[in-house]
C-alpha positions in Angstrom: 15.4 -26.2 10.2 12.2 -26.2 8.1 11.1 -22.9 9.6 14.4 -21.3 8.8 14.2 -22.5 5.2 10.6 -21.2 4.8 11.6 -17.8 6.3 14.6 -17.7 3.9 12.4 -18.6 0.9 9.8 -15.9 1.8 12.5 -13.3 2.2 14.2 -14.2 -1.1 10.8 -14.3 -2.9 10.1 -10.8 -1.6 7.1 -11.9 0.4 8.5 -10.8 3.7 8.4 -7.0 3.1 5.6 -4.6 4.1 5.1 -3.9 0.4 4.4 -7.5 -0.3 1.5 -7.3 2.1 -0.4 -5.0 -0.2 -3.1 -6.4 -2.4 -1.5 -8.0 -5.4 -4.4 -6.7 -7.6 -3.4 -3.1 -6.9 -1.8 -1.3 -9.8 -0.7 1.6 -7.6 1.7 1.5 -4.7 1.1 3.0 -1.2 -2.4 4.2 -1.9 -3.1 4.5 1.8 0.0 6.8 2.2 1.4 4.7 5.0 5.0 4.7 3.8 6.6 8.2 3.8 10.0 9.4 2.7 11.9 12.7 3.0 11.3 15.0 0.0 14.3 15.2 -2.3 16.0 18.5 -2.6 14.9 18.9 -6.3 11.2 18.5 -5.3 11.2 21.0 -2.4 10.0 23.8 -4.6 6.7 22.1 -5.4 6.1 19.8 -2.4 5.0 21.9 0.6 6.1 19.4 3.3 9.5 17.9 4.3 8.1 14.3 3.9 5.7 12.9 1.3 4.2 9.4 0.5 6.6 7.1 -1.3 5.7 6.4 -5.0 3.7 9.7 -5.3 4.6 13.1 -6.6 2.8 16.4 -6.3 2.8 20.0 -7.5 1.0 22.1 -5.0 0.4 19.8 -2.2 1.7 18.4 1.1 1.5 15.5 3.5 -0.9 16.0 6.5 -0.5 13.7 9.4 -3.2 13.7 12.2 -4.0 11.0 14.7 -1.3 8.7 13.1 -3.0 8.9 9.7 -1.4 10.3 6.6 -3.4 12.2 4.0 -2.5 14.4 1.1 -3.7 18.0 0.9 -3.8 18.9 -2.8 -4.2 22.3 -4.3 -3.0 21.5 -7.8 -1.6 18.2 -9.3 -0.8 14.7 -7.9 0.4 11.6 -9.8 1.8 8.1 -9.5 2.9 5.4 -12.0 0.6 2.5 -12.6 1.8 -1.1 -12.6 -0.3 -2.6 -15.4 0.7 -6.1 -16.6 2.0 -5.9 -20.1 0.0 -8.3 -22.2 -1.9 -8.8 -25.5 -5.3 -8.4 -23.7 -7.0 -5.4 -22.2 -6.9 -5.0 -18.4 -10.0 -3.9 -16.6 -9.2 -1.5 -13.7 -11.5 -0.3 -11.0 -10.7 2.3 -8.4 -11.9 4.6 -5.7 -10.7 7.7 -3.9 -11.8 8.8 -0.4 -11.6 12.6 -0.4 -13.1 15.8 1.1 -12.5 19.5 0.3 -13.8 22.2 -1.9 -13.9 22.7 -5.6 -13.5 19.9 -8.2 -11.2 17.0 -8.5 -10.5 15.6 -11.9 -9.0 12.1 -12.3 -7.4 11.0 -15.5 -4.6 8.9 -17.0 -1.7 10.0 -19.0 0.3 7.5 -21.0 0.9 5.6 -24.2 0.9 2.2 -25.8 4.2 0.5 -26.5 4.1 -3.0 -28.0 7.1 -5.3 -27.7 9.9 -4.1 -30.0 8.7 -0.5 -30.0 11.8 1.5 -29.1 10.1 4.8 -28.4 10.2 6.1 -24.9 7.2 6.9 -22.7 4.9 9.5 -24.1 1.8 11.4 -22.8 -0.1 10.5 -25.9 -3.3 9.3 -24.3 -5.2 11.2 -21.6 -8.5 9.5 -20.8 -10.6 11.2 -18.1 -11.9 8.8 -15.4 -14.1 11.3 -13.6 -14.6 14.8 -12.3 -16.0 15.1 -8.8 -17.5 18.0 -6.8 -16.0 17.9 -3.3 -17.7 18.6 0.0 -16.5 19.2 3.6 -17.5 15.6 4.5 -15.3 12.8 3.0 -16.9 10.8 0.3 -15.8 7.8 -1.8 -15.8 8.3 -5.5 -15.5 5.3 -7.9 -13.7 5.3 -11.2 -12.8 2.6 -13.8 -11.0 2.1 -17.0 -10.2 -0.7 -19.5 -6.5 -0.3 -20.2 -5.4 -1.2 -23.8 -2.9 -4.0 -24.4 0.7 -2.9 -23.8 -0.4 0.4 -22.3 1.6 2.3 -19.7 0.0 5.1 -17.6 0.3 7.5 -14.8 -2.8 8.0 -12.6 -3.2 11.8 -12.2 -5.4 14.1 -10.1 -6.0 17.8 -10.9 -7.6 19.9 -8.2 -9.4 23.2 -9.0 -11.3 25.8 -7.0 -10.0 25.0 -3.6 -8.1 22.2 -1.7 -8.7 18.5 -1.5 -7.8 16.3 1.4 -7.2 12.8 0.1 -7.5 10.0 2.6 -6.7 7.0 0.3 -6.7 5.8 -3.2 -7.2 2.3 -4.6 -6.9 1.1 -8.2 -7.1 -2.6 -8.9 -7.1 -5.1 -11.8 
């Protein structure tokens, strides 16, 4: 009886799903690209594969699966929404990306600050650059960090120029 109650509690609390097994400090979802979904009809013009990692969107990119490992091949622009806690204090964020390829990969945020009571919708008013990295054939880990302002809302964005990038995983934590 106790075991059933505990299982029921965990399921109701949302702790029994694969998503709940992710690091609670992560401000991005599915940074290892394990969870994939079918590409929506409206996105087929700019996503060059029939499936793509959930919680991510791309213009000029595709899902590459080799040896049971999902990666993103990027030739233009990739983004995902950040889950930053809304509070009166800044939030220190640290991340890293594992990537190989050719050309340069620029990492930046795009967002706004909306304090409680502010009725304006989301805006791309702030665009801090977190780093620009020269890629090579061998995968490398590139760190990046940012101190998010109180009540900020951001997308994490990646812009590839001068070739293609093969992204293995991305992490961004508070």
